[in-house]
C-alpha positions in Angstrom: -38.2 11.7 -19.3 -39.3 9.6 -16.3 -37.7 6.0 -15.7 -41.4 4.4 -15.2 -41.4 1.2 -17.7 -37.0 1.4 -18.3 -35.1 -1.2 -17.2 -31.4 -0.7 -16.4 -28.7 -3.3 -16.0 -25.9 -1.7 -14.1 -22.5 -3.9 -14.3 -20.3 -3.6 -11.3 -20.7 -3.2 -7.6 -18.2 -1.0 -6.5 -17.8 3.0 -6.2 -18.9 3.9 -9.6 -22.3 1.0 -9.7 -23.1 2.0 -6.2 -23.3 5.7 -6.9 -25.1 5.0 -10.0 -27.5 3.4 -8.1 -27.8 5.7 -5.5 -28.4 8.5 -8.2 -31.0 6.4 -10.1 -33.1 4.9 -7.3 -35.3 8.1 -7.8 -35.7 7.9 -11.5 -38.1 5.6 -11.2 -36.7 2.9 -13.5 -36.3 -1.1 -12.9 -32.6 -1.1 -12.1 -30.5 -4.6 -11.8 -27.2 -4.8 -10.7 -24.3 -7.4 -10.9 -21.1 -7.9 -9.5 -18.7 -10.8 -10.3 -17.4 -11.1 -6.9 -18.8 -13.4 -4.7 -19.6 -10.8 -1.9 -19.0 -7.2 -1.0 -15.0 -6.0 -0.4 -13.7 -6.9 2.8 -10.1 -6.4 1.8 -7.7 -4.0 -0.3 -5.5 -0.7 0.3 -6.8 2.4 0.7 -8.4 5.6 -0.9 -7.8 9.1 -1.1 -11.2 11.2 -1.9 -10.5 15.2 -2.7 -13.3 17.4 -2.3 -14.8 17.2 -5.2 -15.5 13.7 -4.4 -17.2 14.3 -0.9 -19.1 17.5 -2.4 -20.7 14.7 -5.1 -21.1 11.8 -1.6 -23.2 14.7 0.0 -25.4 15.1 -3.2 -25.7 11.7 -3.4 -27.3 11.1 -0.1 -23.5 9.1 0.6 -21.4 11.8 2.4 -22.7 10.8 6.2 -21.7 6.7 6.0 -18.4 7.9 4.7 -17.9 10.3 7.0 -18.3 8.0 10.3 -15.2 6.1 8.9 -13.0 8.6 7.5 -10.1 10.7 8.6 -10.0 14.3 7.4 -6.7 14.9 5.6 -5.9 19.0 6.1 -2.7 19.2 4.7 -0.3 17.8 1.7 3.6 17.3 2.1 6.1 17.0 -0.6 9.6 16.2 -0.2 12.4 14.7 -2.3 14.1 11.4 -1.5 15.8 12.4 1.3 13.2 13.9 3.1 14.0 17.7 1.9 10.7 19.3 1.9 9.5 20.7 -1.1 6.2 22.3 -0.6 3.2 21.9 1.7 -0.5 22.5 0.7 -3.2 23.4 2.8 -5.8 21.1 1.2 -8.5 22.7 3.8 -8.1 26.0 2.3 -7.8 24.7 -1.1 -11.0 22.9 -1.2 -13.0 25.0 1.2 -16.2 25.6 0.2 -16.1 22.4 -1.9 -15.8 19.5 0.4 -13.4 18.2 2.8 -10.6 15.7 1.8 -10.8 12.4 3.8 -8.6 9.0 3.0 -10.0 5.6 4.3 -9.4 1.8 3.7 -10.9 1.0 0.7 -13.1 -1.5 2.3 -14.6 0.7 4.6 -15.8 2.8 1.7 -17.2 0.0 -0.2 -19.1 -0.9 3.2 -20.2 2.9 3.7 -21.6 2.8 0.0 -23.4 -0.6 0.6 -25.2 1.2 3.8 -25.8 4.2 1.8 -27.8 2.2 -0.7 -29.9 0.6 1.8 -31.3 -2.9 0.9 -31.5 -2.1 -2.6 -30.5 -6.0 -4.3 -27.1 -6.9 -5.4 -26.6 -10.1 -7.5 -23.5 -11.0 -6.3 -21.1 -13.8 -8.5 -22.8 -13.0 -11.9 -21.4 -11.2 -14.7 -22.6 -10.7 -18.5 -20.9 -12.9 -21.5 -22.5 -11.5 -23.9 -24.4 -8.2 -25.0 -26.3 -7.8 -28.6 -28.3 -4.8 -29.4 -31.5 -5.0 -30.4 -33.3 -2.3 -32.1 -33.0 0.3 -29.1 -32.9 -2.5 -26.1 -29.8 -4.6 -25.3 -30.3 -8.4 -24.9 -27.8 -9.6 -22.1 -26.5 -13.4 -21.5 -25.4 -14.1 -18.1 -23.2 -16.8 -17.0 -25.4 -18.7 -15.3 -27.3 -19.0 -18.9 -30.2 -16.8 -18.3 -31.0 -14.0 -20.9 -33.0 -10.4 -20.1 -33.7 -7.6 -22.3 -32.5 -4.3 -21.0 -33.4 -0.5 -22.2 -29.9 0.9 -20.8 -26.5 -0.9 -19.9 -24.2 0.5 -17.8 -20.7 -0.7 -17.8 -19.6 0.5 -13.9 -17.4 -2.3 -13.8 -13.8 -0.6 -13.7 -10.6 -0.5 -15.7 -10.6 -4.4 -16.8 -14.0 -4.1 -18.0 -16.5 -6.9 -19.0 -19.2 -4.4 -21.0 -15.9 -2.5 -22.7 -14.8 -5.9 -24.1 -17.9 -6.9 -24.5 -19.4 -3.8 -26.8 -16.5 -2.0 -27.4 -14.6 -4.2 -29.9 -12.4 -5.6 -27.2 -11.0 -2.2 -26.2 -8.5 -2.7 -23.6 -6.7 -0.3 -21.1 -3.5 0.9 -21.7 -0.2 0.6 -19.1 1.0 4.1 -18.4 4.8 2.5 -17.9 4.2 2.5 -14.0 4.2 -0.7 -11.7 2.7 0.2 -8.0 2.5 -1.9 -4.9 0.1 -0.5 -2.3 -0.4 -1.9 1.3 -1.6 -0.8 4.7 0.8 -0.4 7.9 0.4 0.9 11.3 0.0 4.7 11.4 3.1 6.3 12.9 2.1 10.0 12.2 -0.4 11.9 14.5 -0.8 14.2 12.4 -3.2 13.6 9.4 -1.0 14.4 6.8 -0.8 13.4 2.7 2.9 12.5 2.6 5.0 12.0 -0.5 8.8 11.1 -1.4 9.7 11.7 -5.0 12.6 10.1 -6.7 13.1 9.9 -10.6 9.6 8.6 -12.1 9.4 7.2 -8.7 7.0 7.7 -5.3 6.7 7.2 -2.2 3.0 7.8 -0.6 1.8 7.5 2.8 -1.8 8.9 4.1 -3.4 7.9 7.5 -6.8 6.0 6.7 -7.5 5.4 10.3 -6.7 6.0 13.7 -4.3 3.0 13.7 -3.8 2.4 9.9 -1.4 4.1 7.1 -2.0 3.5 3.2 1.5 3.1 2.0 1.6 3.3 -1.8 4.9 2.8 -4.4 5.3 3.5 -7.7 8.2 1.9 -9.0 8.4 3.2 -12.5 8.2 0.9 -15.7 9.8 -2.1 -13.8 7.1 -4.8 -13.4 7.1 -6.6 -10.0 10.3 -8.2 -9.0 11.6 -9.9 -5.8 14.0 -7.1 -4.7 11.5 -4.3 -4.7 11.6 -4.2 -1.3 15.3 -3.8 -0.6 15.4 -1.1 -3.6 12.7 1.0 -1.9 14.4 0.9 1.6 17.9 2.3 0.2 16.1 5.1 -2.4 13.8 6.6 0.3 14.2 8.3 3.5 11.9 8.4 6.6 9.3 5.9 7.4 10.1 3.7 5.1 11.4 0.9 6.7 9.3 0.9 9.3 5.9 0.9 6.8 7.5 -2.5 4.6 8.2 -4.2 7.9 4.3 -4.1 8.1 4.5 -6.7 5.1 6.7 -8.9 7.2 4.0 -9.2 9.6 0.9 -9.2 7.3 1.4 -9.7 3.7 -1.9 -10.5 2.5 -2.9 -6.6 2.5 -0.3 -6.1 -0.1 -2.0 -5.4 -3.7 0.5 -4.8 -6.6 0.2 -4.5 -10.3 0.5 -2.0 -13.1 -1.2 1.6 -13.7 -3.1 2.0 -16.8 -5.5 4.6 -18.9 -8.5 4.1 -20.8 -9.1 6.7 -23.5 -12.1 6.1 -26.2 -13.4 8.2 -28.7 -17.1 7.5 -27.4 -18.5 6.4 -24.1 -21.1 4.5 -25.7 -22.7 2.1 -28.5 -25.7 2.5 -28.6 -27.8 2.0 -25.2 -24.9 0.5 -23.6 -22.9 3.2 -21.4 -19.5 2.8 -19.4 -19.3 5.4 -17.0 -16.3 5.5 -14.2 -12.9 4.0 -14.9 -14.5 1.5 -17.6 -15.0 4.9 -19.8 -11.9 7.2 -18.6 -9.2 5.5 -15.7 -6.5 7.3 -15.3 -2.8 7.6 -13.7 -3.9 7.7 -9.7 -1.6 10.9 -9.2 -4.4 13.6 -9.1 -6.7 10.5 -6.8 -9.5 11.4 -9.2 -10.6 7.9 -10.2 -13.2 7.8 -7.4 -14.5 11.0 -7.7 -15.0 11.2 -11.5 -16.8 8.2 -10.7 -19.3 9.6 -8.2 -19.5 12.5 -10.5 -20.4 10.4 -13.6 -23.8 9.0 -11.8 -24.7 12.6 -10.8 -24.1 13.7 -14.1 -25.9 10.8 -15.7 -28.7 11.0 -13.7 -29.6 14.8 -14.2 -29.2 14.2 -18.2 -31.5 11.4 -17.9 -34.2 13.0 -16.2 -34.0 16.3 -18.4 -33.9 14.5 -21.8 -36.6 13.2 -23.8 -35.1 9.7 -24.5 -32.3 7.3 -23.5 -30.5 8.3 -26.7 -30.7 12.1 -26.2 -29.6 11.7 -22.6 -26.2 9.3 -23.4 -25.1 12.3 -25.5 -26.0 15.3 -23.5 -24.4 13.1 -20.8 -20.9 12.5 -23.0 -21.1 16.1 -24.0 -21.0 17.2 -20.4 -18.6 15.1 -18.9 -15.6 14.9 -21.7 -14.8 18.3 -20.9 -13.8 17.6 -17.3 -12.1 14.0 -17.3 -10.4 15.4 -20.4 -8.9 18.0 -17.9 -7.8 15.3 -15.7 -6.2 13.6 -18.0 -4.2 16.3 -19.3 -3.1 17.1 -15.7 -2.5 13.3 -15.2 -0.2 13.1 -17.6 1.6 16.6 -16.9 2.4 15.5 -13.4 3.8 11.9 -14.4 5.8 13.7 -16.8 7.3 16.1 -14.4 8.1 13.1 -11.8 10.6 12.0 -14.4 12.5 15.4 -14.6 16.0 15.4 -13.3 15.6 15.8 -9.5 17.7 18.6 -9.2 15.4 20.5 -11.6 12.5 18.9 -10.5 13.3 20.1 -7.2 13.9 23.7 -8.0 11.0 24.0 -9.8 8.7 22.6 -7.4 10.1 24.9 -4.3 9.1 27.8 -6.4 6.0 26.7 -8.2 4.9 23.8 -6.8 1.8 25.4 -4.7 0.8 27.7 -7.4 1.2 24.3 -10.1 -0.9 22.4 -7.7 -3.6 24.7 -7.1 -3.5 25.6 -11.6 -4.0 21.6 -11.5 -7.2 21.5 -9.6 -8.7 24.7 -10.3 -12.2 23.6 -13.1 -13.1 20.4 -10.3 -13.7 23.4 -7.8 -17.0 24.3 -10.1 -20.1 21.5 -10.0 -19.7 19.0 -12.3 
């Protein structure tokens, strides 16, 4: 079907929402995009995009502005908390023929995606407060008191989705027993390497995101935010931890902390309302697939709408096609989180012997097109 005469509302102006705009803009529908924030992202930590994510950016016509500001990551290194190497992965070779793996500040990614969608209008500082299905359409009431009717409403508004709360019986994300700290520090390693130190159930990760900056990620296990976390991090891990923490003394505004959560739903649709990206299937970040899955969602949704005879048929086809892939990612993240909780001696032995093989198998199905 073609999109002429179809009105679409996309809620959320992040990766999922902007990718969906890029995917649907040639379909012919009238598209409104609303974002509850008052302006585009100007802060945040970092993001790592695997080869299937960059392949999809290219398919959406969004790769060039991202490539201009990203760092290509060619190797991943895993070590125990004392810094003893467990295994390395040549990710450039692993994802060869799919796409490069890159990292960049989240704010730079957002600016690049905005540049990619050009002058598409975004209603900043606006959000829905009520969704009511009326036949095949959805009546949407916004927080400014205006009500409008749409043929399709797409919730691309993240793990704490307003659309999911309004249309899916208030279903909320569930905690994974992980509290994470993310911040930006000066880059101290000239080599563009993704590097992680593994404790028991906790990890400290560094990824260069520019020539000058490094993205730091600390998963503190199930314990919520507390004043002494920095001292405990210094005492637990070897390597550049102290230097990375000193950056917070110089500029604490880059710190973002909160629980890791996942979203598991029996269905991503309620009539003509659809959830995509983290709003539908957020996972533990240990596979770096949140952004990739959101980007792939956009491409598959556009293909489903173009090839179906109706919106209802398109949404059924979309979910049937996406479920196996996102379920695979969820399953792999659970296995990886479970492995991180093994006794260190056992974990280190397994990782040294089988780490590279396990890593490759984690991503195997993702090398194929979505």
